Backbone as a printed PyTorch tensor [residue, N CA C, xyz], in Angstrom:
tensor([[[-16.5550,  42.2290, -14.0160],
         [-18.2600,  40.9720, -14.1780],
         [-16.8260,  39.7730, -14.5950]],

        [[-16.1560,  40.1150, -15.8410],
         [-15.1910,  39.2370, -16.9030],
         [-15.2090,  38.7610, -15.8450]],

        [[-14.0250,  39.3420, -14.8980],
         [-13.4370,  38.4040, -14.3680],
         [-13.3550,  37.2090, -13.1020]],

        [[-14.7110,  38.3500, -12.2180],
         [-15.5900,  37.1550, -11.8750],
         [-16.0810,  35.7470, -12.7180]],

        [[-16.4500,  36.0180, -13.4990],
         [-16.7540,  34.4480, -13.4940],
         [-15.7110,  33.8460, -14.3170]],

        [[-14.3470,  34.5770, -15.1280],
         [-12.7140,  33.7730, -15.1430],
         [-12.9750,  33.2360, -13.7530]],

        [[-12.8410,  34.1620, -13.0150],
         [-12.7540,  32.6870, -11.0180],
         [-12.8630,  31.6410, -10.7780]],

        [[-14.5810,  32.3920, -11.0820],
         [-15.4930,  30.9690, -10.9620],
         [-14.6990,  29.3070, -11.8830]],

        [[-15.4200,  30.4060, -12.8410],
         [-14.0940,  28.6430, -14.0650],
         [-13.6330,  28.1900, -13.7190]],

        [[-12.4490,  28.8650, -13.1080],
         [-10.8980,  28.3730, -12.5240],
         [-11.0300,  27.4160, -11.1370]],

        [[-12.1130,  27.8600,  -9.5930],
         [-12.2300,  27.3600,  -9.4300],
         [-13.3110,  25.5700,  -9.6950]],

        [[-14.4460,  26.3580, -10.9160],
         [-15.2540,  24.7800, -10.6880],
         [-14.2570,  24.1710, -12.1250]],

        [[-13.2740,  24.0640, -11.6630],
         [-12.4600,  23.3470, -12.7140],
         [-11.1190,  22.7080, -11.8170]],

        [[-11.2020,  23.3620, -10.7840],
         [ -9.8670,  23.2140, -10.0280],
         [-10.9620,  21.5720,  -9.2300]],

        [[-12.1540,  21.9980,  -8.6810],
         [-12.9380,  21.5480,  -8.0150],
         [-13.1370,  19.4200,  -9.2740]],

        [[-13.0970,  20.0830, -10.3630],
         [-13.2920,  18.4260, -11.3910],
         [-12.1440,  17.6800, -10.7480]],

        [[-10.8410,  19.2650, -10.9020],
         [-10.0020,  18.2030, -11.3910],
         [ -9.6760,  17.6800,  -9.8260]],

        [[-10.2720,  18.1700,  -8.8290],
         [ -9.6310,  17.1670,  -7.3530],
         [-10.5550,  15.9140,  -7.2480]],

        [[-12.3620,  16.5410,  -7.1950],
         [-12.9820,  15.7780,  -7.6610],
         [-11.8430,  14.0460,  -8.9200]],

        [[-12.1220,  13.8010, -10.1910],
         [-11.2880,  13.0840, -11.2170],
         [-10.4180,  12.1560, -10.0200]],

        [[ -9.8710,  13.6680,  -9.1100],
         [ -7.9790,  13.0670,  -8.1240],
         [ -8.8810,  11.0470,  -7.4970]],

        [[-10.0470,  11.8700,  -6.8480],
         [-10.9970,  11.7360,  -5.3860],
         [-11.4180,  10.1940,  -6.2900]],

        [[-11.9150,  10.6700,  -7.4200],
         [-12.4390,   8.9530,  -7.5340],
         [-11.7180,   8.0590,  -8.1410]],

        [[-10.5630,   8.7710,  -8.6340],
         [ -9.8350,   6.6670,  -9.0260],
         [ -8.7160,   6.5240,  -8.6840]],

        [[ -8.2410,   7.6870,  -7.5470],
         [ -7.4930,   7.0730,  -5.9050],
         [ -7.9310,   6.5140,  -5.1120]],

        [[ -9.3090,   6.6380,  -4.8380],
         [ -9.7450,   6.3710,  -3.4880],
         [-10.2360,   4.6940,  -2.7590]],

        [[-10.6960,   5.0580,  -4.0790],
         [-11.2300,   3.3380,  -4.6710],
         [ -9.8840,   1.8320,  -4.9640]],

        [[ -9.1360,   2.4040,  -5.0720],
         [ -7.5010,   1.6500,  -5.0250],
         [ -6.9280,   1.3930,  -4.1720]],

        [[ -6.9190,   2.6920,  -3.4570],
         [ -5.9110,   2.4960,  -1.6620],
         [ -7.6030,   1.9100,  -1.6280]],

        [[ -8.4650,   2.2440,  -0.6820],
         [ -9.4280,   1.7240,  -0.1890],
         [ -9.6870,  -0.2450,  -0.0500]],

        [[ -9.2460,  -0.4470,  -1.5330],
         [ -9.2410,  -2.2910,  -1.7070],
         [ -7.8070,  -2.8680,  -1.2020]],

        [[ -7.1810,  -2.1010,  -1.5470],
         [ -5.8200,  -2.1770,  -1.0760],
         [ -5.5500,  -2.4600,   0.5580]],

        [[ -5.3640,  -1.3060,   0.8800],
         [ -5.6900,  -1.4370,   2.4410],
         [ -6.5180,  -2.6190,   2.5460]],

        [[ -7.8150,  -3.1440,   2.3570],
         [ -8.5980,  -3.7030,   2.6250],
         [ -8.2260,  -5.3570,   2.3210]],

        [[ -7.1450,  -5.4220,   0.9950],
         [ -6.1090,  -6.5310,   0.7980],
         [ -5.2750,  -6.7510,   2.0840]],

        [[ -4.3420,  -5.7360,   2.0370],
         [ -3.2220,  -6.0290,   3.2870],
         [ -4.7900,  -6.0010,   4.1220]],

        [[ -5.1540,  -5.4950,   4.7730],
         [ -6.1960,  -6.3310,   5.9130],
         [ -6.0110,  -7.7310,   6.0280]],

        [[ -6.9670,  -8.4860,   5.5610],
         [ -7.0260,  -9.8590,   4.8670],
         [ -5.8930, -10.5710,   4.9540]],

        [[ -4.9760,  -9.7400,   3.9310],
         [ -3.2610, -10.7350,   4.5040],
         [ -3.1980, -11.4620,   5.8920]],

        [[ -3.5440, -10.1040,   6.5560],
         [ -2.5700,  -9.8160,   7.8650],
         [ -3.3960, -11.0680,   8.6630]],

        [[ -5.0600, -10.2830,   8.6500],
         [ -5.7600, -10.7050,   9.4730],
         [ -5.9100, -12.8230,   9.6690]],

        [[ -5.9430, -12.7840,   8.3640],
         [ -6.5260, -14.0210,   7.9820],
         [ -4.8490, -15.3100,   7.3950]],

        [[ -4.5950, -14.2880,   6.6630],
         [ -3.1090, -15.1990,   6.4060],
         [ -3.2060, -15.7140,   4.9490]],

        [[ -3.9430, -14.8950,   4.1850],
         [ -4.1630, -14.6470,   2.8840],
         [ -2.6150, -14.8510,   1.7770]],

        [[ -2.6220, -15.2140,   0.9060],
         [ -1.4790, -14.9510,  -0.3030],
         [ -1.4310, -13.7590,  -0.4580]],

        [[ -0.9410, -13.9960,  -1.8670],
         [ -0.8420, -12.5930,  -2.8460],
         [ -1.3980, -12.3250,  -3.8250]],

        [[ -2.4160, -13.5620,  -3.7580],
         [ -3.0730, -12.8890,  -4.3490],
         [ -4.3200, -12.2400,  -4.4700]],

        [[ -4.6530, -12.2970,  -2.8370],
         [ -5.3930, -11.2670,  -2.5080],
         [ -4.4910,  -9.7950,  -2.6730]],

        [[ -3.5860,  -9.4030,  -2.8190],
         [ -3.6100,  -7.4970,  -3.5010],
         [ -3.5370,  -7.9040,  -4.8290]],

        [[ -2.8650,  -8.6000,  -5.4770],
         [ -3.6680,  -9.0720,  -6.8770],
         [ -5.6190,  -8.3020,  -7.5700]],

        [[ -5.8260,  -8.8110,  -7.1000],
         [ -7.1600,  -9.3070,  -6.7690],
         [ -8.2940,  -7.9770,  -6.6590]],

        [[ -7.3000,  -7.2230,  -4.8160],
         [ -7.6110,  -6.3680,  -5.0470],
         [ -7.2780,  -4.7880,  -5.7080]],

        [[ -5.4700,  -4.7300,  -6.5620],
         [ -6.2680,  -3.8890,  -7.4060],
         [ -7.1000,  -4.0980,  -8.8750]],

        [[ -7.4040,  -4.9710,  -8.9640],
         [ -7.4420,  -5.2780,  -9.7350],
         [ -9.4480,  -4.4000,  -9.9320]],

        [[-10.1230,  -4.7100,  -8.6220],
         [-10.6250,  -4.5950,  -8.0850],
         [-11.0350,  -2.7340,  -8.0650]],

        [[-10.5480,  -2.6460,  -7.2160],
         [ -9.6970,  -1.0790,  -7.5030],
         [ -9.8910,  -0.0830,  -8.4270]],

        [[ -9.1510,  -0.6840,  -9.6230],
         [ -8.4440,  -0.0650, -10.7910],
         [-10.1790,  -0.0940, -11.1320]],

        [[-11.1180,  -1.5760, -11.4560],
         [-12.2680,  -1.4020, -12.1110],
         [-12.9040,  -0.4770, -11.5200]],

        [[-13.2030,  -0.2380, -10.1750],
         [-14.6360,   0.8600,  -9.4440],
         [-13.1260,   1.7230,  -9.8000]],

        [[-12.2220,   2.5500,  -9.5260],
         [-11.4880,   3.7610, -10.3710],
         [-12.3550,   4.5290, -11.7380]],

        [[-12.1530,   3.4950, -12.7080],
         [-12.5020,   3.9120, -14.5160],
         [-14.3460,   4.1730, -13.9370]],

        [[-15.0260,   2.9760, -13.6250],
         [-16.2060,   3.4700, -13.1850],
         [-16.4770,   4.6110, -12.6560]],

        [[-15.8470,   4.3430, -11.8430],
         [-16.2740,   5.7940, -11.4010],
         [-15.6440,   6.9670, -12.0500]],

        [[-15.1170,   6.9500, -12.8190],
         [-14.6440,   7.8870, -13.5250],
         [-15.1920,   7.9970, -14.7900]],

        [[-15.6920,   7.3080, -15.2750],
         [-16.1860,   7.2310, -16.2570],
         [-17.7520,   7.9090, -15.7350]],

        [[-18.3810,   7.5970, -14.8840],
         [-19.9070,   7.7620, -14.7410],
         [-19.5390,   9.3420, -14.1610]],

        [[-18.7010,   9.7030, -13.6210],
         [-18.6970,  11.4480, -13.6490],
         [-18.6670,  12.4230, -14.4550]],

        [[-17.3380,  11.4660, -15.7640],
         [-17.6260,  12.6050, -16.7060],
         [-17.8870,  12.6460, -17.8650]],

        [[-19.6280,  11.6630, -18.2270],
         [-20.0930,  11.4580, -18.3950],
         [-21.8530,  12.6510, -17.6580]],

        [[-21.5410,  12.7240, -15.6340],
         [-22.6950,  13.8540, -15.4630],
         [-21.4290,  15.0810, -16.5970]],

        [[-20.3230,  15.6500, -16.2210],
         [-19.2400,  16.9170, -16.7150],
         [-19.9030,  17.1140, -18.0880]],

        [[-20.3950,  15.7440, -19.1430],
         [-20.4180,  16.1260, -19.9600],
         [-21.9760,  16.5180, -20.8420]],

        [[-23.3970,  15.8200, -19.4600],
         [-24.2290,  16.5600, -20.0920],
         [-24.1490,  17.5780, -18.4140]],

        [[-23.9690,  18.1590, -17.9150],
         [-23.9880,  19.1360, -17.0030],
         [-23.3600,  20.5830, -18.9720]],

        [[-22.4220,  20.2430, -19.3970],
         [-22.1860,  20.7540, -20.1770],
         [-22.7760,  21.1620, -21.7450]],

        [[-23.3790,  19.9100, -21.9100],
         [-24.8380,  20.6200, -23.2050],
         [-25.6720,  20.9710, -22.5920]],

        [[-26.1290,  20.8760, -21.7520],
         [-27.5300,  21.3470, -20.9370],
         [-27.2180,  22.9810, -19.9450]],

        [[-26.0880,  23.0780, -20.6720],
         [-26.3480,  24.3980, -20.0500],
         [-25.5310,  25.4250, -21.7010]],

        [[-26.3300,  26.4820, -21.2460],
         [-26.8270,  27.7630, -22.0360],
         [-25.5400,  28.1240, -22.9420]],

        [[-25.4890,  28.2480, -23.8190],
         [-23.6660,  28.8590, -24.2870],
         [-23.8140,  30.1950, -24.5670]],

        [[-22.6790,  30.8150, -24.7390],
         [-22.2940,  32.1750, -24.6890],
         [-21.9180,  32.2680, -26.5240]],

        [[-22.8790,  33.0470, -26.9680],
         [-22.1170,  32.7300, -28.6570],
         [-20.7060,  34.3490, -28.3460]],

        [[-20.4720,  35.4090, -27.9830],
         [-19.1810,  35.8910, -27.8760],
         [-18.6250,  36.4600, -28.7960]]])
């Protein structure tokens, strides 16, 4: 039974790692793509890319912070085995 629990913990860890990567990367990529579209569509300058990068970074960090707080809350609510 112990190896099944160990495998579940490994899978949970991998899902958390994937979630963290997506939570940080997705806002940055989406903001940069939107900025590039705005540049091509309306002819705006390079300031749009810089603004989008900053906005994406801040959004990614806020998302990461919220995810880590959720994981911490789940970990503190989970009963611990003292083996």
